[in-house]
MDAnalysis code that builds the backbone (N, CA, C; Angstrom):
import MDAnalysis as mda
import numpy as np

u = mda.Universe.empty(567, n_residues=189, atom_resindex=np.repeat(np.arange(189), 3), trajectory=True)
u.add_TopologyAttr("name", ["N", "CA", "C"] * 189)
u.add_TopologyAttr("resid", np.arange(1, 190))
u.add_TopologyAttr("resname", ["MET", "ASP", "MET", "GLU", "LYS", "ILE", "VAL", "PHE", "LEU", "ASP", "ARG", "ASP", "GLY", "THR", "ILE", "CYS", "ILE", "GLU", "LYS", "ASN", "LEU", "MET", "SER", "SER", "LYS", "ASP", "GLU", "ILE", "GLU", "LEU", "LEU", "PRO", "ARG", "VAL", "GLY", "GLU", "ALA", "ILE", "LYS", "LEU", "LEU", "ASN", "ASP", "ASN", "ASN", "TYR", "ASN", "VAL", "VAL", "ILE", "VAL", "SER", "ASN", "GLN", "PRO", "VAL", "VAL", "ALA", "ARG", "GLY", "LEU", "CYS", "SER", "GLU", "GLU", "THR", "VAL", "GLN", "GLU", "MET", "ASN", "ALA", "TYR", "LEU", "GLU", "GLY", "LEU", "LEU", "LYS", "GLN", "ASP", "GLY", "ALA", "LYS", "ILE", "ASP", "ARG", "ILE", "TYR", "TYR", "CYS", "PRO", "HIS", "HIS", "PRO", "THR", "LYS", "GLY", "ASP", "ASP", "PRO", "LYS", "TYR", "THR", "ARG", "GLU", "CYS", "ASP", "CYS", "ARG", "LYS", "PRO", "LYS", "PRO", "GLY", "MET", "LEU", "LEU", "LYS", "ALA", "LYS", "GLU", "ASP", "LEU", "GLY", "LEU", "VAL", "SER", "LEU", "ALA", "ASP", "CYS", "TYR", "ILE", "VAL", "GLY", "ASP", "THR", "ILE", "GLY", "ASP", "ILE", "ARG", "ALA", "GLY", "ASP", "LEU", "ALA", "GLY", "CYS", "LYS", "THR", "ILE", "LEU", "VAL", "ARG", "THR", "GLY", "HIS", "GLY", "GLY", "ASN", "GLU", "GLY", "PHE", "ASN", "ASP", "ALA", "THR", "PRO", "MET", "PHE", "THR", "GLU", "ASN", "ASP", "LEU", "TYR", "ASP", "ALA", "VAL", "VAL", "ASN", "ILE", "ILE", "LEU", "GLN", "LYS", "LYS"])
u.atoms.positions = np.array([
    [16.022, 107.058, 7.643],
    [16.798, 106.589, 8.780],
    [15.857, 105.863, 9.746],
    [16.327, 104.790, 10.323],
    [15.543, 103.992, 11.262],
    [15.504, 104.690, 12.611],
    [14.353, 105.250, 12.956],
    [14.239, 106.004, 14.204],
    [14.364, 105.117, 15.441],
    [14.237, 103.800, 15.270],
    [14.334, 102.891, 16.412],
    [15.772, 102.744, 16.896],
    [16.730, 103.165, 16.093],
    [18.140, 102.995, 16.455],
    [18.696, 104.317, 16.965],
    [18.674, 104.458, 18.282],
    [19.154, 105.694, 18.902],
    [20.274, 105.361, 19.875],
    [21.308, 106.176, 19.834],
    [22.339, 106.121, 20.858],
    [22.299, 107.456, 21.587],
    [21.961, 107.392, 22.874],
    [21.968, 108.563, 23.739],
    [23.382, 108.742, 24.272],
    [23.874, 109.963, 24.228],
    [25.216, 110.257, 24.720],
    [25.163, 111.339, 25.781],
    [25.867, 111.113, 26.871],
    [26.098, 112.168, 27.836],
    [27.077, 113.145, 27.179],
    [27.062, 114.401, 27.581],
    [27.961, 115.392, 26.966],
    [29.310, 115.478, 27.687],
    [29.307, 115.999, 28.905],
    [30.556, 116.281, 29.614],
    [31.137, 115.006, 30.214],
    [32.352, 114.684, 29.812],
    [33.009, 113.478, 30.281],
    [32.878, 112.309, 29.315],
    [31.960, 112.429, 28.358],
    [31.757, 111.372, 27.360],
    [32.141, 111.878, 25.969],
    [31.637, 113.073, 25.606],
    [31.974, 113.707, 24.333],
    [33.072, 114.750, 24.555],
    [32.898, 115.543, 25.605],
    [33.828, 116.635, 25.927],
    [34.682, 116.259, 27.130],
    [35.836, 116.873, 27.216],
    [36.670, 116.723, 28.404],
    [35.891, 117.266, 29.597],
    [35.823, 116.489, 30.669],
    [35.108, 116.895, 31.882],
    [35.831, 118.059, 32.550],
    [35.132, 119.173, 32.653],
    [35.613, 120.347, 33.385],
    [34.459, 120.733, 34.280],
    [34.601, 120.530, 35.533],
    [33.492, 120.693, 36.461],
    [32.759, 122.022, 36.254],
    [31.457, 121.927, 36.024],
    [30.563, 123.090, 35.890],
    [30.971, 124.035, 34.754],
    [31.106, 123.489, 33.550],
    [31.420, 124.313, 32.379],
    [30.308, 125.328, 32.158],
    [30.697, 126.580, 31.902],
    [29.687, 127.618, 31.713],
    [29.975, 128.532, 30.525],
    [30.872, 128.089, 29.631],
    [31.213, 128.885, 28.453],
    [31.632, 127.959, 27.319],
    [31.300, 128.344, 26.102],
    [31.698, 127.518, 24.952],
    [33.216, 127.437, 24.819],
    [33.922, 128.418, 25.365],
    [35.389, 128.408, 25.302],
    [35.984, 127.249, 26.090],
    [35.205, 126.665, 26.994],
    [35.691, 125.546, 27.808],
    [35.505, 124.194, 27.116],
    [34.746, 124.157, 26.037],
    [34.439, 122.888, 25.386],
    [35.629, 122.395, 24.573],
    [36.075, 121.195, 24.918],
    [37.131, 120.505, 24.172],
    [36.678, 119.065, 23.968],
    [36.754, 118.600, 22.733],
    [36.360, 117.225, 22.446],
    [37.401, 116.246, 22.978],
    [36.910, 115.133, 23.481],
    [37.803, 114.026, 23.823],
    [38.328, 113.408, 22.524],
    [39.453, 112.714, 22.573],
    [39.991, 112.083, 21.364],
    [39.005, 111.091, 20.737],
    [38.970, 111.061, 19.428],
    [38.212, 110.108, 18.598],
    [36.696, 110.251, 18.699],
    [36.206, 111.324, 19.326],
    [34.766, 111.505, 19.500],
    [34.067, 111.771, 18.162],
    [34.615, 112.684, 17.364],
    [34.011, 112.965, 16.064],
    [33.959, 111.715, 15.201],
    [35.037, 110.970, 15.214],
    [35.125, 109.703, 14.478],
    [34.047, 108.723, 14.964],
    [33.875, 108.641, 16.271],
    [32.892, 107.722, 16.859],
    [31.474, 108.104, 16.440],
    [31.136, 109.391, 16.542],
    [29.782, 109.833, 16.201],
    [29.533, 109.678, 14.706],
    [30.526, 109.951, 13.885],
    [30.382, 109.737, 12.434],
    [30.126, 108.265, 12.132],
    [30.785, 107.386, 12.863],
    [30.574, 105.945, 12.691],
    [29.120, 105.584, 13.022],
    [28.566, 106.188, 14.066],
    [27.147, 105.967, 14.368],
    [26.272, 106.493, 13.236],
    [26.581, 107.714, 12.764],
    [25.817, 108.299, 11.648],
    [25.858, 107.374, 10.426],
    [27.049, 106.887, 10.106],
    [27.234, 106.037, 8.918],
    [26.524, 104.692, 9.040],
    [26.244, 104.274, 10.278],
    [25.544, 103.011, 10.506],
    [24.070, 103.231, 10.854],
    [23.556, 104.402, 10.473],
    [22.134, 104.747, 10.596],
    [21.599, 104.799, 12.016],
    [22.450, 105.187, 12.947],
    [21.984, 105.446, 14.304],
    [21.679, 106.926, 14.437],
    [20.600, 107.237, 15.141],
    [20.327, 108.602, 15.537],
    [21.155, 108.878, 16.785],
    [21.764, 110.035, 16.860],
    [22.607, 110.395, 17.993],
    [21.929, 111.533, 18.753],
    [21.622, 111.268, 20.031],
    [20.888, 112.209, 20.858],
    [21.699, 112.466, 22.135],
    [22.016, 113.728, 22.381],
    [22.724, 114.091, 23.612],
    [21.698, 114.312, 24.717],
    [21.967, 113.746, 25.895],
    [21.156, 113.962, 27.094],
    [22.121, 114.368, 28.206],
    [21.985, 115.599, 28.682],
    [23.017, 116.160, 29.553],
    [22.430, 116.958, 30.711],
    [22.889, 116.654, 31.927],
    [22.557, 117.503, 33.076],
    [23.394, 118.769, 32.975],
    [22.758, 119.922, 33.085],
    [23.460, 121.203, 33.055],
    [23.038, 122.043, 34.255],
    [23.450, 121.631, 35.469],
    [23.064, 122.349, 36.680],
    [23.705, 123.729, 36.788],
    [24.579, 124.078, 35.843],
    [25.174, 125.424, 35.849],
    [24.091, 126.492, 35.748],
    [22.960, 126.150, 35.131],
    [21.857, 127.109, 35.021],
    [21.246, 127.330, 36.400],
    [20.900, 126.252, 37.100],
    [20.323, 126.385, 38.446],
    [21.280, 127.101, 39.389],
    [22.557, 126.854, 39.233],
    [23.562, 127.452, 40.109],
    [23.834, 128.924, 39.769],
    [23.221, 129.418, 38.687],
    [23.394, 130.815, 38.304],
    [24.732, 131.105, 37.633],
    [25.414, 130.062, 37.153],
    [26.717, 130.254, 36.506],
    [26.588, 130.635, 35.037],
    [25.452, 130.309, 34.442],
    [25.165, 130.736, 33.066],
    [23.674, 130.577, 32.805],
    [23.236, 131.097, 31.683],
    [21.822, 131.038, 31.300],
    [21.563, 129.823, 30.408],
    [20.287, 129.538, 30.202],
    [19.941, 128.474, 29.249],
    [20.432, 128.841, 27.850],
    [20.397, 130.123, 27.514],
    [20.889, 130.558, 26.199],
    [22.366, 130.221, 26.046],
    [23.140, 130.370, 27.109],
    [24.562, 130.038, 27.047],
    [24.747, 128.530, 26.861],
    [23.940, 127.719, 27.538],
    [24.007, 126.258, 27.348],
    [23.697, 125.928, 25.891],
    [22.702, 126.603, 25.317],
    [22.358, 126.363, 23.917],
    [23.498, 126.791, 22.989],
    [24.166, 127.900, 23.308],
    [25.337, 128.328, 22.531],
    [26.466, 127.294, 22.632],
    [26.663, 126.758, 23.827],
    [27.692, 125.731, 24.025],
    [27.379, 124.499, 23.179],
    [26.109, 124.106, 23.171],
    [25.712, 122.940, 22.384],
    [25.877, 123.191, 20.890],
    [25.538, 124.396, 20.443],
    [25.713, 124.745, 19.022],
    [27.203, 124.729, 18.652],
    [28.026, 125.238, 19.539],
    [29.476, 125.231, 19.319],
    [29.983, 123.791, 19.229],
    [29.513, 122.943, 20.125],
    [29.873, 121.523, 20.112],
    [29.474, 120.882, 18.781],
    [28.253, 121.164, 18.336],
    [27.794, 120.618, 17.056],
    [28.699, 121.072, 15.911],
    [29.143, 122.334, 15.953],
    [30.056, 122.850, 14.933],
    [31.388, 122.121, 14.946],
    [31.935, 121.866, 16.126],
    [33.193, 121.109, 16.222],
    [33.039, 119.710, 15.639],
    [31.927, 119.063, 15.960],
    [31.688, 117.704, 15.455],
    [31.486, 117.697, 13.948],
    [30.829, 118.732, 13.443],
    [30.595, 118.842, 11.993],
    [31.916, 118.879, 11.228],
    [32.950, 119.480, 11.841],
    [34.275, 119.517, 11.202],
    [34.825, 118.110, 10.981],
    [34.373, 117.155, 11.805],
    [34.779, 115.753, 11.652],
    [33.762, 114.964, 10.832],
    [32.774, 115.654, 10.262],
    [31.749, 114.974, 9.473],
    [30.704, 114.272, 10.324],
    [30.619, 114.630, 11.611],
    [29.698, 113.980, 12.545],
    [28.485, 114.872, 12.802],
    [27.338, 114.234, 13.041],
    [26.080, 114.971, 13.214],
    [25.338, 114.492, 14.455],
    [24.843, 115.460, 15.220],
    [23.970, 115.183, 16.365],
    [22.541, 115.419, 15.896],
    [21.648, 114.469, 16.169],
    [20.266, 114.599, 15.710],
    [19.400, 115.445, 16.644],
    [19.614, 115.308, 17.945],
    [18.852, 116.096, 18.919],
    [19.683, 116.279, 20.177],
    [19.385, 117.357, 20.898],
    [20.051, 117.614, 22.171],
    [18.988, 117.954, 23.212],
    [19.042, 117.236, 24.338],
    [18.193, 117.517, 25.482],
    [19.116, 117.822, 26.659],
    [18.727, 118.792, 27.469],
    [19.516, 119.076, 28.667],
    [18.574, 119.421, 29.814],
    [19.042, 119.135, 31.026],
    [18.302, 119.470, 32.234],
    [19.006, 120.637, 32.909],
    [18.328, 121.794, 33.066],
    [18.937, 122.957, 33.703],
    [18.745, 122.990, 35.231],
    [18.129, 121.944, 35.778],
    [17.726, 121.953, 37.189],
    [18.795, 121.379, 38.126],
    [18.648, 121.718, 39.386],
    [19.386, 121.063, 40.468],
    [18.457, 121.047, 41.677],
    [18.385, 119.926, 42.389],
    [17.417, 119.848, 43.488],
    [17.711, 120.766, 44.673],
    [18.976, 121.150, 44.887],
    [19.294, 121.942, 46.081],
    [20.164, 123.165, 45.826],
    [20.865, 123.251, 44.724],
    [21.806, 124.354, 44.480],
    [21.147, 125.440, 43.638],
    [21.206, 126.680, 44.116],
    [20.671, 127.807, 43.368],
    [19.573, 128.522, 44.129],
    [19.139, 129.663, 43.564],
    [18.139, 130.500, 44.231],
    [16.839, 130.652, 43.450],
    [16.840, 130.302, 42.162],
    [15.657, 130.497, 41.323],
    [14.793, 129.235, 41.366],
    [13.574, 129.333, 41.933],
    [12.714, 128.142, 42.034],
    [12.359, 127.524, 40.680],
    [12.500, 128.295, 39.623],
    [12.270, 127.745, 38.289],
    [13.288, 126.634, 37.987],
    [14.488, 126.779, 38.523],
    [15.564, 125.831, 38.248],
    [15.997, 125.018, 39.465],
    [15.838, 125.557, 40.653],
    [16.276, 124.863, 41.859],
    [15.098, 124.078, 42.412],
    [14.980, 122.841, 41.913],
    [13.841, 122.011, 42.295],
    [14.073, 120.581, 41.833],
    [13.286, 119.689, 42.414],
    [13.257, 118.309, 41.938],
    [12.569, 118.310, 40.575],
    [13.046, 117.469, 39.679],
    [12.447, 117.381, 38.347],
    [12.509, 115.928, 37.880],
    [11.899, 115.660, 36.762],
    [11.939, 114.313, 36.192],
    [13.008, 114.165, 35.117],
    [13.665, 115.284, 34.768],
    [14.623, 115.216, 33.663],
    [16.073, 115.040, 34.113],
    [16.396, 115.390, 35.351],
    [17.790, 115.293, 35.802],
    [18.173, 113.832, 35.986],
    [19.208, 113.403, 35.229],
    [19.694, 112.045, 35.417],
    [20.208, 111.905, 36.849],
    [19.918, 110.834, 37.546],
    [19.598, 109.497, 37.046],
    [18.132, 109.249, 36.691],
    [17.274, 110.242, 36.815],
    [15.897, 110.035, 36.359],
    [15.908, 109.975, 34.830],
    [14.965, 109.251, 34.250],
    [15.003, 109.004, 32.802],
    [14.234, 110.014, 31.950],
    [13.852, 111.153, 32.510],
    [12.972, 112.091, 31.804],
    [13.426, 112.514, 30.418],
    [14.723, 112.825, 30.247],
    [15.190, 113.274, 28.924],
    [15.076, 112.148, 27.898],
    [15.379, 110.916, 28.306],
    [15.289, 109.780, 27.400],
    [13.835, 109.506, 27.025],
    [12.952, 109.610, 28.018],
    [11.532, 109.380, 27.757],
    [10.940, 110.485, 26.890],
    [11.411, 111.713, 27.070],
    [10.971, 112.824, 26.213],
    [11.390, 112.576, 24.768],
    [12.626, 112.119, 24.575],
    [13.097, 111.801, 23.219],
    [12.264, 110.669, 22.626],
    [11.968, 109.665, 23.427],
    [11.126, 108.551, 22.965],
    [9.784, 109.073, 22.469],
    [9.178, 109.960, 23.268],
    [7.887, 110.550, 22.901],
    [8.025, 111.425, 21.644],
    [9.021, 112.307, 21.630],
    [9.217, 113.216, 20.491],
    [9.443, 112.459, 19.192],
    [10.140, 111.319, 19.289],
    [10.479, 110.548, 18.092],
    [9.448, 109.467, 17.778],
    [8.425, 109.352, 18.623],
    [7.350, 108.399, 18.371],
    [7.764, 106.948, 18.497],
    [8.668, 106.658, 19.419],
    [9.127, 105.283, 19.594],
    [8.198, 104.512, 20.518],
    [8.099, 103.218, 20.267],
    [7.317, 102.337, 21.118],
    [8.142, 101.914, 22.330],
    [9.436, 101.691, 22.098],
    [10.305, 101.162, 23.143],
    [11.721, 101.705, 22.969],
    [12.473, 101.731, 24.053],
    [13.887, 102.100, 23.981],
    [14.786, 100.869, 24.142],
    [14.204, 99.681, 24.068],
    [14.946, 98.435, 24.316],
    [16.098, 98.220, 23.342],
    [15.999, 98.749, 22.134],
    [17.073, 98.594, 21.151],
    [17.990, 99.808, 21.105],
    [17.813, 100.720, 22.053],
    [18.627, 101.926, 22.115],
    [19.705, 101.764, 23.188],
    [20.731, 102.581, 23.073],
    [21.839, 102.565, 24.022],
    [21.978, 103.940, 24.660],
    [22.493, 103.955, 25.882],
    [22.994, 105.190, 26.472],
    [24.458, 104.948, 26.803],
    [25.282, 105.930, 26.451],
    [26.709, 105.873, 26.749],
    [27.024, 107.079, 27.627],
    [27.616, 106.821, 28.788],
    [27.954, 107.913, 29.689],
    [29.090, 107.560, 30.617],
    [29.566, 108.581, 31.328],
    [30.714, 108.397, 32.216],
    [30.324, 108.316, 33.688],
    [29.007, 108.343, 33.983],
    [28.592, 108.277, 35.387],
    [27.579, 107.160, 35.604],
    [27.511, 106.717, 36.841],
    [26.499, 105.723, 37.209],
    [25.101, 106.338, 37.048],
    [24.980, 107.658, 37.212],
    [23.701, 108.324, 36.962],
    [23.224, 108.142, 35.530],
    [24.156, 108.185, 34.571],
    [23.803, 107.925, 33.166],
    [23.279, 106.499, 33.008],
    [23.977, 105.571, 33.648],
    [23.612, 104.151, 33.543],
    [22.251, 103.918, 34.199],
    [22.032, 104.523, 35.345],
    [20.750, 104.383, 36.043],
    [19.609, 104.946, 35.192],
    [19.816, 106.100, 34.576],
    [18.786, 106.678, 33.698],
    [18.474, 105.716, 32.551],
    [19.508, 105.123, 31.974],
    [19.308, 104.142, 30.907],
    [18.525, 102.934, 31.380],
    [18.874, 102.429, 32.573],
    [18.136, 101.292, 33.135],
    [16.661, 101.632, 33.305],
    [16.390, 102.800, 33.890],
    [15.001, 103.201, 34.151],
    [14.206, 103.419, 32.862],
    [14.901, 103.811, 31.794],
    [14.227, 104.030, 30.508],
    [14.137, 102.749, 29.678],
    [14.867, 101.711, 30.103],
    [14.837, 100.446, 29.374],
    [15.860, 100.344, 28.258],
    [16.934, 101.129, 28.338],
    [18.006, 101.113, 27.317],
    [19.103, 100.115, 27.682],
    [19.899, 99.805, 26.688],
    [21.160, 99.112, 26.930],
    [22.150, 100.180, 27.401],
    [23.101, 99.799, 28.248],
    [23.960, 100.791, 28.887],
    [25.440, 100.491, 28.714],
    [26.198, 101.553, 28.463],
    [27.656, 101.445, 28.352],
    [28.287, 102.579, 29.157],
    [29.146, 102.205, 30.089],
    [29.916, 103.169, 30.871],
    [31.266, 103.349, 30.202],
    [31.698, 104.605, 30.048],
    [33.034, 104.873, 29.518],
    [33.946, 105.322, 30.652],
    [35.233, 105.025, 30.501],
    [36.215, 105.333, 31.551],
    [36.735, 106.765, 31.482],
    [36.268, 107.537, 30.510],
    [36.647, 108.948, 30.422],
    [35.832, 109.722, 31.463],
    [36.112, 111.004, 31.632],
    [35.344, 111.807, 32.593],
    [35.408, 111.222, 33.985],
    [34.235, 110.988, 34.578],
    [34.172, 110.425, 35.926],
    [34.465, 108.922, 35.933],
    [34.292, 108.269, 34.795],
    [34.577, 106.836, 34.706],
    [33.781, 105.989, 35.678],
    [32.602, 106.465, 36.089],
    [31.757, 105.710, 37.006],
    [32.198, 105.796, 38.454],
    [33.114, 106.694, 38.764],
    [33.671, 106.781, 40.117],
    [33.116, 107.954, 40.923],
    [31.840, 108.279, 40.737],
    [31.290, 109.425, 41.462],
    [30.673, 109.033, 42.798],
    [30.849, 107.779, 43.214],
    [30.424, 107.386, 44.546],
    [29.068, 106.711, 44.636],
    [28.424, 106.440, 43.518],
    [27.138, 105.738, 43.516],
    [27.352, 104.321, 43.006],
    [26.512, 103.410, 43.466],
    [26.617, 102.042, 42.967],
    [25.237, 101.431, 42.767],
    [24.266, 102.257, 42.384],
    [22.901, 101.757, 42.241],
    [22.550, 101.312, 40.816],
    [23.581, 101.151, 39.993],
    [23.357, 100.636, 38.636],
    [24.652, 99.999, 38.147],
    [24.499, 98.977, 37.316],
    [25.654, 98.297, 36.737],
    [25.521, 98.341, 35.226],
    [26.534, 98.865, 34.532],
    [26.435, 98.929, 33.070],
    [26.487, 97.541, 32.441],
    [25.853, 97.407, 31.289],
    [25.948, 96.159, 30.531],
    [27.370, 95.957, 30.018],
    [28.000, 97.082, 29.634],
    [29.362, 97.060, 29.090],
    [30.139, 98.225, 29.677],
    [31.447, 98.092, 29.758],
    [32.339, 99.188, 30.121],
    [33.418, 99.258, 29.052],
    [33.651, 100.453, 28.536],
    [34.643, 100.650, 27.481],
    [35.568, 101.800, 27.854],
    [36.716, 101.877, 27.188],
    [37.694, 102.929, 27.488],
    [37.176, 104.318, 27.154],
    [36.495, 104.442, 25.997],
    [36.043, 105.764, 25.544],
    [34.862, 105.601, 24.607],
    [34.361, 106.709, 24.103],
    [33.191, 106.684, 23.224],
    [33.455, 105.875, 21.964],
    [34.636, 106.007, 21.395],
    [34.932, 105.257, 20.164],
    [34.803, 103.748, 20.407],
    [35.411, 103.255, 21.476],
    [35.316, 101.822, 21.784],
    [33.872, 101.415, 22.059],
    [33.098, 102.292, 22.704],
    [31.678, 102.013, 22.962],
    [30.911, 101.876, 21.649],
    [31.202, 102.759, 20.706],
    [30.512, 102.729, 19.409],
    [30.864, 101.450, 18.638],
    [32.111, 101.066, 18.666],
    [32.504, 99.805, 18.007],
    [31.722, 98.651, 18.632],
    [31.597, 98.635, 19.950],
    [30.829, 97.603, 20.642],
    [29.376, 97.611, 20.159],
    [28.766, 98.789, 20.094],
    [27.363, 98.905, 19.652],
    [27.195, 98.331, 18.250],
    [28.086, 98.707, 17.354],
    [27.974, 98.254, 15.963],
    [28.182, 96.738, 15.874],
    [29.129, 96.218, 16.635],
    [29.371, 94.775, 16.633],
    [28.184, 93.998, 17.224],
    [27.472, 94.589, 18.195],
    [26.317, 93.932, 18.784],
    [25.208, 93.717, 17.752],
    [25.138, 94.614, 16.758],
    [24.081, 94.536, 15.735],
    [24.393, 93.506, 14.652],
    [25.648, 93.097, 14.565],
    [26.031, 92.179, 13.467],
    [25.641, 90.754, 13.784],
])
């Protein structure tokens, strides 16, 4: 598989139905056509990497182990559609919410900072992220992609870019992850 072809995906609002501060695997529900979209990426030799802010840990709503269980559950749901996630990165921090200094602090991984994308770049031994995409439902996702040097696609699911920030403009805007994936594949042709 060509490691240079990575699509970074936000989790909540892009893959899963946005439910503010999810803290249990029982809350995870896939958005329509998500499994189909990720399988299409798999079939076209893209690596699929989830990059997700999970401030529920800093807020004391769940543990990192619970976030990992949620991610494993998500992977199982996607597997039922024949879709595969190659790697998952998450940020458990929040700059102001919570009581544990281990988690309640400024960090380099919380989007809109590009830390998770840069960590994946390092882990996968990539020279550049210029041929990679990030797909997300917030301007923070788009800003992280810009800072990491990725191509960016905003989806109208979840927050749909309406969280009140305007410090980044996506290259493309699509209705959902499936439409974003079709756009990505067509860009390569």
